[in-house]
Residue frames as a rotation matrix with the C-alpha (Angstrom) as fourth column:
MET 1
-0.209 0.246 -0.946 7.12
0.624 -0.712 -0.323 30.35
-0.753 -0.658 -0.005 11.50
TYR 2
-0.901 -0.178 -0.395 7.42
-0.166 -0.701 0.694 32.14
-0.400 0.691 0.602 8.16
ALA 3
-0.753 0.658 -0.009 4.43
0.315 0.372 0.874 30.26
0.578 0.655 -0.487 6.74
TYR 4
-0.122 0.717 -0.686 2.37
0.991 0.054 -0.119 31.04
-0.048 -0.695 -0.718 9.84
VAL 5
-0.378 -0.107 -0.920 3.22
0.334 -0.942 -0.027 34.76
-0.864 -0.317 0.392 9.81
LYS 6
-0.875 -0.034 -0.483 2.54
-0.406 -0.493 0.769 35.06
-0.264 0.869 0.418 6.05
SER 7
0.044 0.961 0.274 -0.70
-0.618 0.241 -0.748 33.03
-0.785 -0.137 0.604 6.33
ILE 8
-0.329 -0.223 -0.918 0.63
-0.875 0.437 0.207 30.36
0.355 0.871 -0.339 3.97
ARG 9
0.719 0.682 0.135 -1.29
-0.690 0.678 0.253 27.11
0.081 -0.275 0.958 4.16
PHE 10
-0.399 -0.841 -0.366 0.79
-0.700 0.537 -0.471 24.25
0.593 0.068 -0.803 5.58
GLN 11
0.427 0.484 -0.764 0.26
0.082 0.821 0.565 20.90
0.901 -0.303 0.311 7.25
ASP 12
-0.148 -0.473 0.869 0.65
-0.804 -0.454 -0.384 21.39
0.576 -0.755 -0.313 10.98
VAL 13
0.634 0.350 0.690 -0.46
-0.679 0.680 0.278 17.91
-0.371 -0.645 0.668 12.04
PRO 14
-0.420 -0.901 -0.107 2.35
-0.849 0.348 0.399 15.36
-0.322 0.258 -0.911 11.78
CYS 15
0.210 0.389 -0.897 1.84
-0.718 0.684 0.129 12.24
0.664 0.617 0.423 9.69
PRO 16
0.755 0.118 0.645 1.53
-0.594 0.540 0.596 9.14
-0.278 -0.833 0.478 11.90
TYR 17
0.827 -0.465 0.317 4.16
0.528 0.836 -0.150 7.45
-0.195 0.291 0.937 9.71
ALA 18
0.893 -0.441 0.087 6.59
-0.369 -0.829 -0.421 10.37
0.258 0.344 -0.903 9.59
SER 19
0.419 -0.784 0.458 9.30
-0.615 0.126 0.779 8.52
-0.668 -0.608 -0.429 11.50
GLU 20
0.090 -0.345 0.934 9.66
0.414 0.866 0.279 6.09
-0.906 0.362 0.221 8.60
ALA 21
0.885 0.448 0.125 9.37
0.301 -0.348 -0.888 8.63
-0.354 0.824 -0.443 5.78
LEU 22
0.139 -0.813 0.566 12.02
0.973 0.005 -0.231 9.55
0.184 0.583 0.792 3.23
ARG 23
0.546 0.134 0.827 11.27
0.216 -0.976 0.015 13.18
0.810 0.171 -0.562 4.00
ASN 24
0.936 -0.295 -0.195 13.15
0.167 -0.116 0.979 12.81
-0.311 -0.949 -0.060 7.29
ASP 25
0.052 -0.956 0.290 16.35
0.886 0.178 0.429 12.49
-0.461 0.234 0.856 5.28
ALA 26
0.005 0.017 1.000 15.36
0.747 -0.665 0.008 15.47
0.665 0.746 -0.016 3.12
ARG 27
0.903 0.370 0.221 14.57
0.116 -0.703 0.702 17.47
0.415 -0.608 -0.677 6.27
ALA 28
0.646 -0.729 -0.226 17.96
0.454 0.129 0.882 16.60
-0.614 -0.672 0.415 7.78
ILE 29
-0.176 -0.704 0.688 19.72
0.984 -0.103 0.146 17.63
-0.032 0.703 0.711 4.56
LEU 30
0.296 0.368 0.881 17.83
0.473 -0.858 0.200 20.92
0.830 0.358 -0.428 4.42
ASN 31
0.992 0.055 -0.110 18.56
0.123 -0.406 0.905 21.64
0.005 -0.912 -0.410 8.09
CYS 32
0.263 -0.965 0.000 22.26
0.734 0.200 0.649 20.94
-0.626 -0.171 0.761 7.51
MET 33
-0.224 -0.297 0.928 22.31
0.900 -0.429 0.080 23.18
0.374 0.853 0.364 4.43
GLU 34
0.668 0.546 0.506 20.44
0.296 -0.819 0.493 25.92
0.683 -0.180 -0.708 6.31
GLU 35
0.833 -0.412 -0.370 22.97
0.360 -0.105 0.927 25.75
-0.421 -0.905 0.061 9.12
LYS 36
-0.154 -0.963 0.221 25.88
0.800 0.010 0.600 26.13
-0.580 0.269 0.769 6.68
HIS 37
-0.902 -0.076 0.425 24.14
0.373 -0.633 0.678 28.50
0.217 0.771 0.599 4.24
ALA 38
-0.531 0.725 -0.440 21.47
0.282 -0.338 -0.898 30.69
-0.799 -0.601 -0.025 5.83
GLY 39
-0.209 0.570 -0.794 18.48
-0.747 -0.617 -0.247 31.19
-0.631 0.542 0.555 3.55
THR 40
-0.966 -0.199 -0.166 18.54
-0.259 0.733 0.629 27.77
-0.004 0.651 -0.759 1.90
LYS 41
-0.592 0.800 0.101 15.07
0.671 0.558 -0.489 26.83
-0.447 -0.221 -0.867 3.12
PHE 42
0.085 0.616 -0.783 13.64
-0.054 -0.782 -0.621 30.17
-0.995 0.095 -0.033 2.00
THR 43
-0.497 -0.359 -0.790 15.22
-0.780 -0.214 0.587 29.74
-0.380 0.909 -0.173 -1.44
VAL 44
-0.979 0.189 0.077 13.73
0.204 0.926 0.318 26.24
-0.011 0.327 -0.945 -1.79
PHE 45
-0.259 0.936 -0.237 10.35
0.596 -0.038 -0.802 27.57
-0.760 -0.350 -0.548 -0.68
LYS 46
0.018 0.241 -0.970 10.41
-0.463 -0.858 -0.222 30.44
-0.886 0.453 0.096 -3.17
SER 47
-0.837 -0.350 -0.422 11.40
-0.536 0.366 0.761 28.02
-0.112 0.863 -0.493 -5.95
MET 48
-0.786 0.600 0.146 8.44
0.582 0.799 -0.149 25.81
-0.207 -0.032 -0.978 -5.11
GLU 49
-0.019 0.796 -0.605 6.12
0.249 -0.583 -0.774 28.81
-0.968 -0.165 -0.187 -5.15
ARG 50
-0.346 -0.178 -0.921 7.32
-0.737 -0.556 0.384 29.66
-0.581 0.812 0.061 -8.68
ILE 51
-0.887 -0.028 -0.461 6.54
-0.359 0.671 0.649 26.17
0.292 0.741 -0.605 -10.00
ARG 52
-0.708 0.653 0.269 3.32
-0.050 0.333 -0.942 25.72
-0.704 -0.680 -0.203 -7.98
PRO 53
0.094 0.815 -0.571 1.02
-0.822 -0.260 -0.507 26.52
-0.562 0.517 0.646 -10.96
ALA 54
-0.215 -0.236 -0.947 2.60
-0.815 0.578 0.041 23.70
0.538 0.781 -0.317 -13.00
LEU 55
-0.987 -0.156 -0.036 2.33
-0.104 0.794 -0.598 21.32
0.122 -0.587 -0.800 -10.04
ASP 56
-0.419 0.905 0.075 -1.34
-0.413 -0.117 -0.903 22.22
-0.809 -0.410 0.422 -9.56
GLU 57
0.146 0.447 -0.883 -1.99
-0.989 0.050 -0.139 21.30
-0.018 0.893 0.449 -13.21
VAL 58
-0.630 -0.441 -0.639 -0.32
-0.455 0.877 -0.156 17.90
0.629 0.193 -0.753 -12.74
VAL 59
-0.923 0.318 0.216 -2.40
-0.078 0.396 -0.915 17.24
-0.377 -0.861 -0.341 -9.64
LYS 60
-0.054 0.955 -0.292 -5.62
-0.706 -0.243 -0.665 18.12
-0.706 0.170 0.687 -11.49
LYS 61
0.044 0.017 -0.999 -4.67
-0.947 0.320 -0.036 16.05
0.319 0.947 0.030 -14.52
ASP 62
-0.656 -0.431 -0.620 -3.57
-0.277 0.901 -0.333 12.97
0.702 -0.046 -0.711 -12.58
GLY 63
0.312 0.948 -0.058 -6.44
-0.254 0.142 0.957 13.11
0.916 -0.283 0.285 -10.08
PHE 64
-0.663 -0.577 -0.477 -4.50
0.330 0.347 -0.878 13.07
0.672 -0.740 -0.040 -6.82
ARG 65
0.523 0.806 0.279 -6.49
-0.074 -0.283 0.956 13.19
0.849 -0.521 -0.089 -3.59
GLU 66
-0.275 -0.556 0.784 -5.72
-0.890 -0.161 -0.427 13.11
0.363 -0.815 -0.451 0.11
CYS 67
-0.636 -0.012 -0.772 -5.48
0.156 0.977 -0.144 9.78
0.756 -0.212 -0.620 1.92
VAL 68
0.373 0.882 0.289 -8.47
-0.231 -0.214 0.949 9.34
0.899 -0.420 0.124 4.23
GLU 69
0.650 -0.185 -0.737 -6.19
0.683 0.567 0.460 7.87
0.333 -0.803 0.495 6.91
CYS 70
0.042 -0.803 -0.595 -3.14
0.898 -0.230 0.375 10.17
-0.438 -0.550 0.711 7.04
GLY 71
0.717 0.348 -0.603 -3.88
0.145 -0.922 -0.360 13.06
-0.681 0.171 -0.711 4.66
GLU 72
-0.385 -0.909 -0.161 -0.89
-0.109 -0.129 0.986 12.42
-0.916 0.397 -0.049 2.41
PRO 73
-0.157 0.315 -0.936 -1.28
-0.961 -0.267 0.072 12.52
-0.227 0.911 0.345 -1.40
ALA 74
-0.488 0.088 0.868 -2.96
0.020 0.996 -0.090 9.45
-0.873 -0.026 -0.488 -2.86
SER 75
-0.900 0.185 -0.395 -4.27
-0.417 -0.100 0.903 8.34
0.128 0.978 0.167 -6.23
SER 76
-0.231 0.868 -0.440 -7.18
0.320 0.495 0.808 6.54
0.919 0.046 -0.392 -4.53
GLY 77
0.714 0.627 0.312 -8.89
-0.085 -0.364 0.928 6.82
0.695 -0.689 -0.206 -1.15
LEU 78
0.877 -0.481 0.022 -5.84
0.089 0.207 0.974 5.46
-0.473 -0.852 0.225 0.67
CYS 79
0.368 -0.846 -0.386 -2.16
-0.928 -0.311 -0.204 6.14
0.052 0.434 -0.899 0.07
ARG 80
0.313 -0.296 -0.903 0.02
-0.314 0.864 -0.392 3.15
0.896 0.406 0.177 -0.63
THR 81
-0.762 -0.627 0.162 1.52
-0.329 0.159 -0.931 3.18
0.558 -0.762 -0.327 2.88
CYS 82
-0.403 0.693 0.597 -1.90
-0.845 -0.031 -0.534 3.00
-0.352 -0.720 0.598 4.53
GLU 83
0.539 0.553 -0.635 -3.00
-0.772 0.626 -0.110 0.27
0.337 0.549 0.765 2.09
LEU 84
-0.126 -0.698 -0.705 0.03
-0.179 0.715 -0.676 -1.82
0.976 0.042 -0.215 3.03
LEU 85
-0.854 -0.187 0.485 -0.52
-0.484 -0.055 -0.873 -1.23
0.190 -0.981 -0.044 6.74
ARG 86
0.113 0.964 0.243 -4.12
-0.965 0.164 -0.203 -2.41
-0.235 -0.211 0.949 6.42
GLN 87
0.489 0.049 -0.871 -2.96
-0.537 0.804 -0.257 -5.54
0.687 0.593 0.420 4.61
ILE 88
-0.404 -0.745 -0.531 -0.47
0.030 0.569 -0.822 -6.51
0.914 -0.348 -0.207 7.30
GLY 89
-0.775 0.123 0.620 -2.66
-0.611 -0.396 -0.685 -5.34
0.161 -0.910 0.382 10.23
């Protein structure tokens, strides 16, 4: 809600592979921390905003793109998850 109100760009379409992603564990940890210590998510967000310029430089230097299938970061046209799914599909 904060990102929406402040017009901060965010991904609002869920990844089709989200149920298998490591970020589910990170989300659960953050939700638990937020429940015990209000403001944890905001603090993490503000920290990321402070280091965003350095992250943007890494992305430019390393040539990351968005996966054409799921929109997640990828070094080529497809992320590794989508590549593997195509191989087994």
